[in-house]
C-alpha positions as CSV (number, residue, x, y, z in Angstrom):
1,M,13.8,-14.7,46.4
2,T,14.6,-13.2,43.5
3,S,15.9,-14.6,39.9
4,R,18.3,-13.3,37.6
5,L,19.2,-14.5,34.2
6,L,22.3,-12.9,32.6
7,V,23.2,-13.3,29.0
8,D,25.1,-12.1,26.4
9,K,23.4,-13.2,23.4
10,I,20.0,-14.9,22.8
11,E,19.2,-17.1,19.7
12,G,16.2,-19.4,18.5
13,K,16.5,-22.8,18.8
14,N,16.2,-23.3,14.8
15,T,17.8,-20.4,13.7
16,S,19.7,-17.6,15.2
17,S,18.0,-15.1,13.0
18,H,14.6,-14.7,14.6
19,V,13.3,-15.3,18.4
20,I,9.7,-15.3,19.0
21,M,9.2,-12.7,21.6
22,P,5.8,-11.9,23.2
23,Q,3.0,-9.9,21.6
24,G,3.7,-6.1,21.4
25,H,7.7,-6.1,21.8
26,V,9.5,-4.3,19.8
27,I,11.5,-6.3,17.1
28,Q,13.4,-3.8,15.3
29,M,13.4,-0.1,14.3
30,Q,14.7,1.7,11.3
31,H,14.6,5.0,10.6
32,F,15.6,8.2,8.4
33,I,16.1,11.5,10.3
34,D,17.2,15.0,8.6
35,I,17.7,18.1,10.7
36,D,20.3,19.9,8.1
37,S,19.4,23.2,6.5
38,S,18.5,21.8,3.1
39,H,14.8,21.6,1.7
40,I,13.2,18.7,0.3
41,A,10.9,19.9,-2.2
42,S,9.5,19.2,-5.8
43,A,7.6,21.5,-8.3
44,S,6.3,17.8,-9.8
45,T,2.5,17.5,-10.9
46,S,3.2,13.8,-10.4
47,F,4.3,12.2,-7.2
48,V,8.0,12.1,-7.0
49,A,10.2,10.3,-4.6
50,T,11.8,12.6,-1.9
51,G,14.5,10.4,-0.4
52,V,12.8,10.0,2.8
53,K,13.0,6.6,3.1
54,V,13.2,3.4,5.1
55,N,14.2,-0.1,4.4
56,I,13.0,-2.7,6.6
57,T,13.2,-7.0,6.7
58,P,10.7,-8.4,8.7
59,K,11.6,-10.6,11.2
60,A,8.5,-12.7,10.9
61,V,5.1,-13.2,8.7
62,G,2.1,-11.6,10.4
63,N,4.0,-9.0,12.6
64,T,3.0,-5.3,12.4
65,I,4.9,-2.6,11.3
66,L,4.3,0.9,12.2
67,V,5.3,3.5,10.0
68,Q,5.7,7.2,11.5
69,F,6.4,10.1,9.3
70,V,6.8,13.8,10.6
71,T,7.9,17.0,9.4
72,T,8.1,19.9,11.3
73,M,8.1,22.7,8.6
74,A,6.0,22.1,5.4
75,H,5.7,25.2,2.7
76,K,4.2,25.4,-0.4
77,G,5.2,28.2,-2.5
78,G,2.7,30.2,-4.8
79,G,0.2,28.8,-6.3
80,T,-2.4,26.3,-4.6
81,I,-1.6,23.0,-3.2
82,G,0.7,20.7,-2.5
83,M,0.5,17.0,-1.2
84,G,2.3,13.9,0.3
85,T,1.7,10.0,0.5
86,L,3.4,7.1,1.3
87,Y,4.8,4.5,-1.0
88,L,5.7,1.0,-0.5
89,D,8.1,-1.0,-2.3
90,G,7.5,1.6,-5.2
91,S,3.6,1.8,-5.2
92,Q,1.1,4.0,-3.2
93,A,0.8,2.0,-0.3
94,P,-2.7,0.4,0.2
95,G,-5.3,2.7,2.2
96,T,-3.0,5.8,2.5
97,G,-4.5,8.2,0.2
98,Q,-2.8,11.3,-1.7
99,Y,-2.9,13.5,1.5
100,W,-1.5,10.8,3.9
101,A,2.0,13.0,4.3
102,G,0.2,16.1,4.2
103,Y,-1.8,18.5,2.1
104,L,-1.1,22.9,2.1
105,N,-3.3,24.8,0.2
106,S,-1.1,28.3,-0.1
107,N,-4.5,30.0,-0.9
108,T,-5.6,29.7,2.8
109,H,-2.2,29.4,4.4
110,S,-0.1,31.5,2.8
111,N,2.1,32.3,6.0
112,D,1.6,28.8,7.6
113,H,4.6,26.2,8.0
114,P,2.6,23.4,9.7
115,T,4.0,20.4,11.3
116,R,2.9,17.1,9.4
117,V,2.2,14.2,11.6
118,S,1.1,10.5,10.0
119,N,1.0,6.8,11.1
120,Y,0.5,3.6,9.0
121,I,-0.4,0.1,9.9
122,Y,1.4,-2.8,7.7
123,T,1.0,-6.6,8.3
124,T,3.9,-8.4,7.3
125,V,3.2,-11.1,4.6
126,D,6.5,-12.4,4.2
127,T,10.1,-11.8,5.3
128,N,11.5,-9.5,2.4
129,N,13.0,-6.4,2.4
130,H,10.3,-3.5,2.2
131,L,10.7,-0.2,1.2
132,F,8.5,2.6,2.7
133,E,9.3,6.2,1.0
134,I,7.5,9.7,1.1
135,Y,6.7,11.1,-2.3
136,I,5.1,14.6,-3.0
137,K,3.6,16.4,-5.5
138,S,2.3,20.2,-6.6
139,N,-1.0,20.4,-8.4
140,D,0.7,23.5,-10.3
141,S,3.9,23.2,-10.8
142,N,4.9,25.7,-8.3
143,I,7.4,24.2,-5.1
144,Y,6.0,22.0,-2.6
145,Y,8.4,21.6,0.1
146,V,7.5,18.6,2.4
147,K,10.7,19.6,4.5
148,H,11.5,23.5,4.5
149,G,15.4,24.2,5.3
150,A,16.4,24.1,9.2
151,S,13.5,21.8,10.1
152,C,13.2,18.3,10.8
153,I,11.7,15.4,8.7
154,S,11.5,12.0,9.8
155,L,10.2,8.4,8.6
156,I,10.5,5.3,11.0
157,A,9.1,2.0,10.8
158,T,9.0,-0.1,13.8
159,E,8.4,-3.9,13.4
160,I,6.1,-5.1,16.7
161,Q,5.9,-8.9,17.8
162,E,2.4,-10.1,17.2
């Protein structure tokens, strides 16, 4: 004999905002995806915000937020090195390093338009809203394209029950 449970809404016993699910279940996902023909680029020699960002408000302390970044076509115009990293709430995310979201040396890859993929694990310490954003810089004031026109870029934050 099989059992069925039919519901329209699940609410927590003490609060309607959060029900504790079994470990490993996805609680929520927030995403930024850009597939238009615009470039996302900078010639700044200091890290600058790209606008590729995701806000997420964790449902519980101790959960995992998996942050996934993909750009299908990066490019460095002239000069040498372009790089990208992940910021969390306005500062570089711990453990990411300046190449987390990509490194491109145009001297050795002058005609290369590579895909970049990065993942980051953040353990929630509160239930405040958090902003994850991609920052980029060029080491020589020549343009670094973290997203070349007509390509795709995405940043996805997924909260997982722990």
